[in-house]
C-alpha positions as CSV (number, residue, x, y, z in Angstrom):
1,X,27.6,7.7,-19.7
2,X,25.4,9.2,-17.0
3,X,23.9,6.9,-14.3
4,X,20.8,9.0,-13.7
5,X,17.4,7.8,-15.1
6,X,15.2,10.8,-15.7
7,X,11.4,10.5,-16.4
8,X,10.5,12.7,-19.3
9,X,7.7,13.4,-21.7
10,X,8.4,13.4,-25.4
11,X,7.2,14.6,-28.8
12,X,8.5,12.8,-31.9
13,X,9.7,14.1,-35.2
14,X,11.5,12.3,-38.1
15,X,15.0,13.3,-39.1
16,X,16.5,12.7,-42.5
17,X,18.5,9.6,-41.6
18,X,17.4,8.6,-38.1
19,X,14.6,9.1,-35.5
20,X,14.7,12.2,-33.4
21,X,12.6,13.3,-30.4
22,X,11.9,16.4,-28.4
23,X,12.2,15.6,-24.6
24,X,10.7,17.6,-21.8
25,X,10.9,17.4,-18.0
26,X,8.2,19.9,-17.4
27,X,10.6,22.9,-17.1
28,X,12.7,22.6,-20.2
29,X,12.3,20.9,-23.6
30,X,15.3,19.8,-25.8
31,X,15.0,18.9,-29.4
32,X,18.6,17.6,-29.9
33,X,17.6,14.1,-29.0
34,X,18.4,11.1,-31.1
35,X,16.7,7.7,-30.9
36,X,19.6,5.3,-31.6
37,X,19.4,2.4,-34.0
38,X,19.6,0.0,-30.9
39,X,16.1,1.0,-29.9
40,X,14.5,2.6,-33.0
41,X,12.4,-0.5,-33.8
42,X,11.1,-0.8,-30.2
43,X,10.5,3.0,-30.2
44,X,8.2,2.7,-33.2
45,X,6.6,-0.5,-31.9
46,X,5.7,1.3,-28.7
47,X,3.9,3.9,-30.9
48,X,6.1,6.6,-29.6
49,X,6.6,7.8,-33.2
50,X,2.8,8.7,-33.4
51,X,1.9,9.6,-29.8
52,X,3.1,11.8,-26.9
53,X,4.2,9.7,-24.0
54,X,6.1,9.5,-20.7
55,X,9.3,7.5,-20.7
56,X,12.1,6.8,-18.3
57,X,15.5,7.1,-20.0
58,X,17.7,4.4,-18.4
59,X,20.8,4.7,-20.6
60,X,22.0,7.7,-22.6
61,X,25.1,9.3,-23.9
62,X,26.0,12.9,-24.6
63,X,28.0,13.7,-27.8
64,X,29.1,16.8,-29.6
65,X,28.3,17.2,-33.3
66,X,29.2,20.4,-35.2
67,X,29.5,22.3,-31.9
68,X,26.1,21.2,-30.7
69,X,25.3,18.8,-27.9
70,X,23.4,15.7,-29.0
71,X,21.4,13.6,-26.5
72,X,21.6,9.9,-27.6
73,X,19.0,7.6,-26.1
74,X,20.4,4.1,-25.7
75,X,17.5,2.5,-23.7
76,X,14.3,3.5,-22.0
77,X,11.2,2.3,-20.1
78,X,7.8,3.2,-21.4
79,X,5.6,4.5,-18.6
80,X,2.5,5.7,-20.4
81,X,1.2,6.8,-23.8
82,X,-1.0,9.7,-24.9
83,X,-0.1,12.1,-22.1
84,X,-0.2,15.8,-22.6
85,X,2.9,17.9,-22.3
86,X,3.5,18.7,-18.6
87,X,3.6,22.4,-17.7
88,X,4.9,25.0,-20.2
89,X,8.5,23.9,-20.9
90,X,11.0,26.4,-22.3
91,X,13.4,25.5,-25.1
92,X,16.8,24.5,-23.7
93,X,19.9,25.6,-25.7
94,X,22.0,22.6,-24.5
95,X,24.4,24.8,-22.6
96,X,24.0,24.2,-18.8
97,X,25.9,27.3,-17.9
98,X,23.1,29.5,-19.2
99,X,20.7,27.9,-16.7
100,X,22.9,27.7,-13.6
101,X,20.7,29.8,-11.4
102,X,17.3,28.9,-12.9
103,X,16.2,26.6,-10.1
104,X,16.2,29.5,-7.7
105,X,12.8,30.4,-9.1
106,X,11.2,27.1,-8.1
107,X,7.9,28.9,-7.6
108,X,7.4,28.7,-11.4
109,X,7.8,24.9,-11.4
110,X,5.0,23.2,-13.4
111,X,3.1,26.4,-13.9
112,X,0.8,26.3,-16.9
113,X,0.2,29.2,-19.2
114,X,-3.5,29.0,-20.3
115,X,-4.1,29.1,-24.1
116,X,-7.2,29.6,-26.0
117,X,-8.3,26.1,-27.1
118,X,-11.4,24.3,-27.8
119,X,-11.5,21.4,-25.3
120,X,-13.5,18.4,-26.4
121,X,-12.7,15.9,-23.6
122,X,-11.4,15.5,-20.1
123,X,-7.9,16.5,-21.1
124,X,-9.1,19.5,-23.1
125,X,-7.4,18.6,-26.4
126,X,-9.1,20.4,-29.3
127,X,-10.0,19.0,-32.6
128,X,-8.1,21.8,-34.3
129,X,-4.9,20.6,-32.8
130,X,-5.5,16.9,-33.1
131,X,-7.3,16.8,-36.4
132,X,-5.9,15.5,-39.6
133,X,-6.2,18.9,-41.3
134,X,-3.6,20.5,-39.2
135,X,-1.4,22.3,-41.6
136,X,1.7,22.4,-39.4
137,X,4.2,19.7,-40.3
138,X,5.5,19.6,-36.8
139,X,3.5,17.6,-34.2
140,X,1.8,20.1,-31.8
141,X,2.0,19.5,-28.0
142,X,-1.2,18.6,-26.4
143,X,-2.6,20.9,-23.7
144,X,-4.8,20.1,-20.7
145,X,-8.0,21.7,-19.8
146,X,-7.9,24.2,-16.9
147,X,-11.1,25.3,-15.2
148,X,-11.5,29.1,-15.1
149,X,-9.0,31.3,-16.9
150,X,-6.6,31.8,-14.0
151,X,-3.0,30.7,-14.1
152,X,-3.1,27.4,-12.2
153,X,-0.6,24.5,-11.9
154,X,-0.7,22.1,-14.8
155,X,-2.2,18.6,-14.3
156,X,0.6,16.2,-13.3
157,X,0.1,12.5,-14.2
158,X,-0.4,10.5,-11.1
159,X,2.3,8.1,-12.2
160,X,4.9,10.9,-12.0
161,X,4.1,12.1,-8.5
162,X,7.3,12.1,-6.3
163,X,8.5,14.0,-3.3
164,X,10.4,16.3,-5.7
165,X,7.2,17.6,-7.2
166,X,6.6,21.2,-6.1
167,X,3.0,22.5,-6.1
168,X,1.5,19.6,-8.0
169,X,-2.1,19.2,-9.2
170,X,-3.7,15.9,-10.2
171,X,-7.0,14.9,-11.5
172,X,-8.8,11.6,-11.3
173,X,-11.7,9.5,-10.1
174,X,-12.1,8.3,-6.5
175,X,-11.8,4.5,-7.1
176,X,-12.1,3.6,-3.4
177,X,-12.8,5.4,-0.2
178,X,-12.6,4.4,3.5
179,X,-16.2,3.9,4.7
180,X,-15.7,6.1,7.7
181,X,-13.2,8.3,9.6
182,X,-11.2,6.2,12.0
183,X,-10.0,7.4,15.4
184,X,-6.6,6.5,16.9
185,X,-4.5,7.4,19.9
186,X,-0.8,7.8,20.1
187,X,1.7,9.5,22.3
188,X,0.6,12.9,21.0
189,X,-3.1,12.2,21.7
190,X,-6.1,11.3,19.7
191,X,-6.4,11.9,16.0
192,X,-8.7,11.1,13.1
193,X,-7.8,9.8,9.7
194,X,-9.4,8.5,6.5
195,X,-8.0,7.6,3.1
196,X,-9.0,7.3,-0.5
197,X,-7.5,6.2,-3.8
198,X,-7.5,8.5,-6.8
199,X,-7.1,7.0,-10.3
200,X,-6.5,9.0,-13.5
201,X,-7.3,8.2,-17.1
202,X,-4.0,6.3,-17.6
203,X,-5.2,3.9,-14.8
204,X,-2.4,5.1,-12.5
205,X,-3.6,5.2,-8.9
206,X,-2.3,6.8,-5.7
207,X,-3.5,6.6,-2.1
208,X,-4.3,9.9,-0.3
209,X,-4.8,10.3,3.4
210,X,-6.2,13.2,5.5
211,X,-6.0,13.7,9.2
212,X,-8.1,15.5,11.9
213,X,-9.6,18.8,10.6
214,X,-8.6,18.1,7.0
215,X,-10.3,14.7,7.2
216,X,-13.5,16.3,8.6
217,X,-13.5,18.8,5.8
218,X,-13.2,16.5,2.8
219,X,-14.7,13.2,4.0
220,X,-18.4,14.3,3.3
221,X,-17.4,15.8,0.0
222,X,-15.7,12.7,-1.6
223,X,-17.8,10.0,-3.4
224,X,-16.7,6.9,-5.2
225,X,-16.8,7.2,-8.9
226,X,-16.7,11.1,-8.9
227,X,-13.8,13.0,-10.4
228,X,-11.8,15.6,-8.5
229,X,-8.9,17.9,-8.8
230,X,-6.4,17.6,-5.9
231,X,-3.6,20.1,-5.4
232,X,-0.9,20.4,-2.8
233,X,2.8,20.2,-2.4
234,X,3.4,23.6,-0.9
235,X,4.7,22.0,2.3
236,X,7.5,19.5,2.5
237,X,6.4,15.9,3.3
238,X,3.1,15.9,1.5
239,X,4.4,13.1,-0.7
240,X,6.0,10.2,1.1
241,X,7.1,6.6,0.4
242,X,4.2,4.2,0.2
243,X,3.7,1.7,2.9
244,X,3.4,-1.5,0.8
245,X,1.8,-3.3,3.7
246,X,-1.4,-1.2,3.5
247,X,-1.1,0.5,0.1
248,X,-2.5,-1.6,-2.8
249,X,-2.2,1.0,-5.6
250,X,1.2,-0.2,-6.8
251,X,2.5,3.4,-6.6
252,X,5.9,4.0,-5.0
253,X,4.5,7.1,-3.1
254,X,1.4,8.2,-1.3
255,X,0.0,11.7,-0.5
256,X,-0.8,13.2,2.9
257,X,-3.1,16.3,2.6
258,X,-2.3,19.3,4.8
259,X,-4.2,22.5,5.5
260,X,-2.9,24.1,2.3
261,X,-4.1,21.2,0.1
262,X,-7.3,21.7,-1.9
263,X,-9.9,19.3,-3.4
264,X,-12.5,20.6,-6.0
265,X,-15.0,18.8,-8.2
266,X,-14.1,18.1,-11.8
267,X,-17.2,18.7,-13.8
268,X,-15.7,17.7,-17.1
269,X,-16.6,14.4,-18.7
270,X,-14.3,11.8,-17.3
271,X,-14.3,8.3,-18.7
272,X,-13.9,5.6,-15.9
273,X,-10.3,4.4,-16.0
274,X,-9.7,0.7,-16.8
275,X,-8.3,-1.4,-14.0
276,X,-4.6,-1.9,-14.7
277,X,-2.9,-4.9,-13.1
278,X,0.7,-5.7,-12.4
279,X,0.1,-9.4,-11.7
280,X,2.5,-11.4,-9.5
281,X,2.8,-15.1,-10.4
282,X,1.4,-17.2,-7.6
283,X,4.7,-19.1,-7.2
284,X,6.3,-15.8,-6.3
285,X,3.7,-14.8,-3.6
286,X,6.0,-15.9,-0.7
287,X,8.4,-13.1,-1.7
288,X,5.7,-10.5,-0.9
289,X,4.6,-11.5,2.6
290,X,2.6,-8.7,4.3
291,X,2.5,-6.7,1.1
292,X,-0.3,-5.8,-1.3
293,X,0.0,-7.4,-4.7
294,X,-2.0,-7.8,-7.9
295,X,-3.0,-11.3,-9.1
296,X,-4.4,-12.7,-12.2
297,X,-5.4,-16.4,-12.0
298,X,-8.1,-19.0,-12.6
299,X,-10.8,-19.8,-10.0
300,X,-10.3,-23.4,-9.1
301,X,-13.1,-23.8,-6.5
302,X,-15.3,-21.6,-4.4
303,X,-16.2,-22.3,-0.7
304,X,-19.5,-21.6,1.0
305,X,-19.9,-18.4,3.0
306,X,-19.3,-18.9,6.7
307,X,-19.1,-16.7,9.8
308,X,-16.2,-16.4,12.3
309,X,-15.7,-14.5,15.5
310,X,-13.2,-11.7,15.5
311,X,-10.6,-12.2,18.2
312,X,-10.0,-8.5,18.5
313,X,-13.5,-7.3,19.3
314,X,-15.7,-10.4,19.2
315,X,-17.7,-9.4,16.1
316,X,-19.2,-11.9,13.7
317,X,-17.4,-11.6,10.4
318,X,-18.6,-13.1,7.0
319,X,-15.9,-15.2,5.4
320,X,-15.5,-17.1,2.1
321,X,-12.5,-19.0,0.7
322,X,-11.7,-19.0,-3.0
323,X,-8.9,-21.1,-4.4
324,X,-6.9,-19.8,-7.3
325,X,-4.4,-21.4,-9.7
326,X,-2.1,-20.0,-12.5
327,X,0.4,-21.1,-15.1
328,X,3.2,-21.5,-12.5
329,X,1.4,-24.6,-11.3
330,X,0.7,-23.0,-7.9
331,X,-2.6,-22.9,-5.9
332,X,-3.4,-20.3,-3.2
333,X,-6.4,-19.5,-1.1
334,X,-8.0,-16.1,-1.4
335,X,-10.0,-15.2,1.7
336,X,-12.9,-12.8,1.2
337,X,-14.4,-10.8,4.1
338,X,-17.6,-9.0,4.8
339,X,-19.3,-7.2,1.8
340,X,-17.1,-9.0,-0.8
341,X,-18.4,-12.4,0.4
342,X,-21.9,-11.9,-1.0
343,X,-20.8,-9.8,-4.0
344,X,-18.4,-12.5,-5.4
345,X,-20.3,-14.5,-8.0
346,X,-17.5,-15.8,-10.2
347,X,-17.8,-19.5,-11.1
348,X,-14.9,-22.0,-11.1
349,X,-13.0,-22.1,-14.3
350,X,-13.2,-18.3,-14.8
351,X,-10.2,-15.9,-14.9
352,X,-10.2,-13.1,-12.4
353,X,-8.0,-10.1,-11.9
354,X,-7.4,-8.9,-8.3
355,X,-6.1,-5.4,-7.6
356,X,-4.5,-5.0,-4.1
357,X,-4.8,-8.3,-2.3
358,X,-2.7,-8.5,0.9
359,X,-0.4,-11.5,1.4
360,X,-0.7,-13.3,4.7
361,X,1.7,-15.8,6.2
362,X,0.8,-18.2,9.0
363,X,2.6,-21.4,10.2
364,X,4.6,-21.6,6.9
365,X,1.5,-21.3,4.7
366,X,0.5,-18.3,2.5
367,X,-2.8,-16.9,1.6
368,X,-4.4,-13.8,0.1
369,X,-7.0,-11.6,1.7
370,X,-9.1,-8.6,0.5
371,X,-8.9,-5.2,2.0
372,X,-11.3,-2.2,1.8
373,X,-9.6,-1.1,-1.4
374,X,-9.4,-4.5,-3.1
375,X,-11.0,-4.7,-6.6
376,X,-11.9,-7.9,-8.4
377,X,-12.9,-8.1,-12.1
378,X,-13.8,-11.1,-14.2
379,X,-12.0,-11.8,-17.5
380,X,-9.5,-8.8,-17.5
381,X,-8.7,-7.5,-21.0
382,X,-5.4,-8.7,-22.6
383,X,-3.5,-11.7,-23.9
384,X,-2.7,-13.0,-20.4
385,X,-6.3,-13.9,-19.8
386,X,-6.5,-15.9,-23.1
387,X,-3.2,-17.7,-22.1
388,X,-4.6,-18.6,-18.7
389,X,-7.8,-20.1,-20.3
390,X,-5.7,-22.1,-22.7
391,X,-3.3,-23.4,-20.0
392,X,-6.2,-24.3,-17.7
393,X,-7.9,-26.3,-20.5
394,X,-4.9,-28.0,-22.1
395,X,-2.0,-28.2,-19.6
396,X,-3.4,-27.9,-16.1
397,X,-4.9,-31.4,-16.0
398,X,-1.4,-32.9,-16.7
399,X,0.5,-30.6,-14.3
400,X,1.2,-31.2,-10.7
401,X,-0.2,-28.3,-8.6
402,X,1.5,-27.2,-5.5
403,X,-0.5,-25.4,-2.8
404,X,0.9,-22.5,-0.9
405,X,-1.9,-22.5,1.6
406,X,-1.2,-26.0,3.1
407,X,0.1,-25.4,6.6
408,X,3.3,-27.0,7.6
409,X,3.1,-29.6,10.4
410,X,3.8,-28.4,13.9
411,X,7.1,-30.3,14.3
412,X,8.5,-28.7,11.1
413,X,7.4,-25.2,12.3
414,X,9.1,-25.7,15.7
415,X,12.3,-26.9,14.0
416,X,12.3,-23.8,11.8
417,X,11.1,-21.1,14.2
418,X,12.5,-22.2,17.6
419,X,14.9,-19.7,19.1
420,X,17.2,-19.4,22.1
421,X,16.5,-16.4,24.3
422,X,20.0,-15.0,24.6
423,X,20.8,-14.9,20.9
424,X,17.3,-13.7,20.1
425,X,17.6,-10.7,22.4
426,X,21.1,-9.9,21.3
427,X,20.8,-9.8,17.5
428,X,18.0,-12.1,16.4
429,X,15.1,-9.7,16.0
430,X,14.3,-8.3,12.5
431,X,14.6,-4.6,12.9
432,X,12.9,-3.9,9.6
433,X,9.7,-5.6,10.4
434,X,6.9,-3.3,11.6
435,X,4.8,-6.0,13.0
436,X,7.7,-8.0,14.4
437,X,8.6,-11.7,14.1
438,X,6.5,-14.7,15.2
439,X,8.7,-17.2,16.8
440,X,8.8,-20.0,19.4
441,X,10.9,-20.2,22.5
442,X,11.1,-23.0,25.1
443,X,11.9,-22.1,28.7
444,X,11.0,-22.3,32.4
445,X,8.8,-19.8,34.1
446,X,11.0,-18.2,36.8
447,X,8.7,-15.5,38.1
448,X,5.2,-14.0,37.7
449,X,4.1,-10.5,38.7
450,X,1.0,-11.7,40.6
451,X,-0.1,-8.3,42.0
452,X,-0.5,-7.0,38.4
453,X,-2.0,-10.1,36.9
454,X,-5.6,-8.6,36.8
455,X,-6.8,-5.2,35.7
456,X,-10.3,-3.6,35.6
457,X,-11.3,-3.1,31.9
458,X,-14.1,-1.4,30.1
459,X,-17.2,-3.6,30.0
460,X,-18.1,-2.6,26.4
461,X,-17.8,-5.5,24.1
462,X,-14.6,-5.3,22.1
463,X,-13.0,-2.6,24.3
464,X,-10.4,-3.7,26.9
465,X,-9.1,-0.3,27.9
466,X,-8.0,0.0,31.5
467,X,-10.5,2.0,33.5
468,X,-9.8,5.0,35.7
469,X,-11.6,5.8,39.0
470,X,-13.8,8.9,38.8
471,X,-15.5,9.3,42.1
472,X,-17.5,6.1,42.7
473,X,-17.6,5.2,39.0
474,X,-15.1,3.9,36.4
475,X,-14.3,5.9,33.3
476,X,-13.1,4.6,29.9
477,X,-11.0,7.2,28.1
478,X,-11.3,5.3,24.8
479,X,-15.1,5.1,24.9
480,X,-15.5,8.4,26.7
481,X,-18.1,6.8,29.1
482,X,-18.5,6.1,32.8
483,X,-19.7,2.8,34.3
484,X,-20.8,1.4,37.6
485,X,-19.2,-2.0,36.9
486,X,-16.1,-3.4,35.0
487,X,-14.7,-6.5,33.4
488,X,-11.8,-8.4,34.9
489,X,-9.0,-9.1,32.3
490,X,-5.9,-11.2,32.8
491,X,-2.5,-9.7,31.7
492,X,0.4,-11.9,33.0
493,X,4.0,-10.6,33.2
494,X,6.2,-13.7,33.0
495,X,9.9,-14.1,33.3
496,X,11.0,-17.1,31.2
497,X,14.5,-18.5,31.2
498,X,16.6,-21.0,29.2
499,X,20.3,-21.8,29.4
500,X,21.2,-18.8,27.3
501,X,19.3,-16.0,29.1
502,X,16.0,-14.7,30.5
503,X,13.2,-12.5,29.1
504,X,10.1,-10.9,30.4
505,X,7.0,-11.4,28.2
506,X,3.3,-10.5,28.3
507,X,0.5,-12.9,28.0
508,X,-3.1,-11.7,27.6
509,X,-6.5,-12.9,28.7
510,X,-7.4,-16.0,26.6
511,X,-3.9,-17.5,26.7
512,X,-3.4,-16.6,30.3
513,X,-6.7,-18.3,31.2
514,X,-5.6,-21.4,29.4
515,X,-2.2,-21.4,31.1
516,X,-3.5,-20.9,34.6
517,X,-6.7,-23.0,34.0
518,X,-8.6,-20.3,35.9
519,X,-10.7,-17.4,34.6
520,X,-10.0,-13.7,35.4
521,X,-13.2,-13.5,37.5
522,X,-12.3,-16.5,39.6
523,X,-8.8,-15.3,40.1
524,X,-10.1,-11.8,41.2
525,X,-12.4,-13.5,43.7
526,X,-9.5,-15.5,45.2
527,X,-7.4,-12.4,45.3
528,X,-10.0,-10.8,47.6
529,X,-11.0,-13.8,49.7
530,X,-8.2,-16.4,49.8
531,X,-4.6,-15.3,49.2
532,X,-3.3,-18.9,49.8
533,X,-5.3,-20.4,47.0
534,X,-4.6,-17.3,44.9
535,X,-0.8,-17.9,45.2
536,X,-1.3,-21.6,44.6
537,X,-2.7,-20.9,41.1
538,X,0.6,-19.3,40.1
539,X,2.8,-21.8,41.9
540,X,1.5,-24.5,39.5
541,X,3.3,-22.9,36.6
542,X,6.5,-21.6,38.4
543,X,9.6,-23.6,37.6
544,X,7.9,-25.6,34.8
545,X,8.9,-25.7,31.1
546,X,6.6,-24.5,28.4
547,X,6.8,-23.8,24.6
548,X,5.6,-20.3,23.9
549,X,4.6,-18.8,20.6
550,X,5.7,-15.1,20.7
551,X,5.9,-12.0,18.7
552,X,9.2,-10.3,19.1
553,X,9.3,-6.7,18.0
554,X,12.3,-4.3,17.9
555,X,11.3,-0.8,19.1
556,X,12.8,2.6,19.0
557,X,11.7,5.3,21.4
558,X,13.1,8.9,21.2
559,X,15.5,7.8,18.5
560,X,17.0,5.2,20.8
561,X,16.5,1.4,20.8
562,X,14.8,0.1,23.9
563,X,14.1,-3.4,25.2
564,X,12.3,-5.6,22.7
565,X,8.6,-6.2,23.2
566,X,7.8,-9.9,23.6
567,X,4.1,-10.9,23.5
568,X,2.7,-14.4,23.7
569,X,0.2,-15.5,21.0
């Protein structure tokens, strides 16, 4: 028994006494495959006896019959139906020795040999091959339409994209696109990035990102709802593991375009793909904190639109809360932001499907929130929608509903999240969390770096970048502007101690102002005019105990762990 689980496309044909199939991995096809009696009923119920499809063989056994190798399928997972044959696979004899050096010619992987067909749809399958009057008793493989008559890589289903695909080519509709190119700065300098989601006709989606020059090239070209061919894979690293925290497609991988990648318009008729959900029951939401999930639930109640101030850049944001329930007897709050606030018109009692909502956790409570790529539809197709309506009407009034969004009281949170400094620094920080852990510590303020407590920041609203002197003016590298004035910002460096150890932590403007009971401008004025009163402000907090809510983040720099970053919140 082999432990590998290959993903294969198949064609079906009937043997005399049992079901048989032809399996293909895009390079080779093998007809000596037997569908065992253990799975034959499910095989036919999945319509694999009448349709090409993509399956993952999870259990199989190799046997020898009359000197021939027979591939016995014991179990499988159905990935998708009605997919064309991938590439131009060659018949495999069953003897591995004959193909020992074949993979040295990887440049031929997934190459498609064009044939003269009469394409009638987006996949180019002709009526001659799919029609009932086909005189051939054996099922013919479906082919995919290729623009132009040149030899180009075959279309790979998005659901089968992995880092092992060499020179792949996919086709789909842009289902969501970032509204603008974003700029970031890291140790290597500034860079630009935007992303979009491509969805094929099987409703499989994958997130694609482009950086700097590649982003500038393709951002104006891409439009939501338009179909494109995307090709790449010539360089290693173009397909990488998906970051589940920001990727709401449900795909295990995502694509990064490089200079060798290419995007061209698909002018063929392309039916809009249906939204495919992999819903998570609401009771299981806590298992997916800081991840994107799909949800299908009943709208219990809808709040009125409100506005809140963004803590990051002081912008006014539209906000609306929608409460959802499902058959697990669980309620959760879905928070809608910005454009989706006004576009949401679903009434209470209706079933909705949500593609790609992010799970948030705060003070022991959980909630859902939309992102730029989140999609919401009313009354998704399928039996699950009917079951939800029936449950909501008949069973929900008699069932006790538990809310995941109710926040735990402060005493319970402190009891759960309070940490000692020594053990926390030694081995208590979660090294797998990208955003770090939010915890509480109780300790005494030993020291404060008073000379570095204030810095001169950019006066532009929402930007707090430290300014650099440029002649008699102040320059902001982030905004790329010069100013005659600046804003004073507090940034305290505190040493806090308990009986197990000490730690330095950073406290920013709002919290620092609350702790010192003095604003940054007032403190800057005292620093210039009255050093005695300036020091007295800090003496009020020295050698006093406080409870601090912190974010503890484990960091690695140049492949070596360095001192954990502790920031107060």
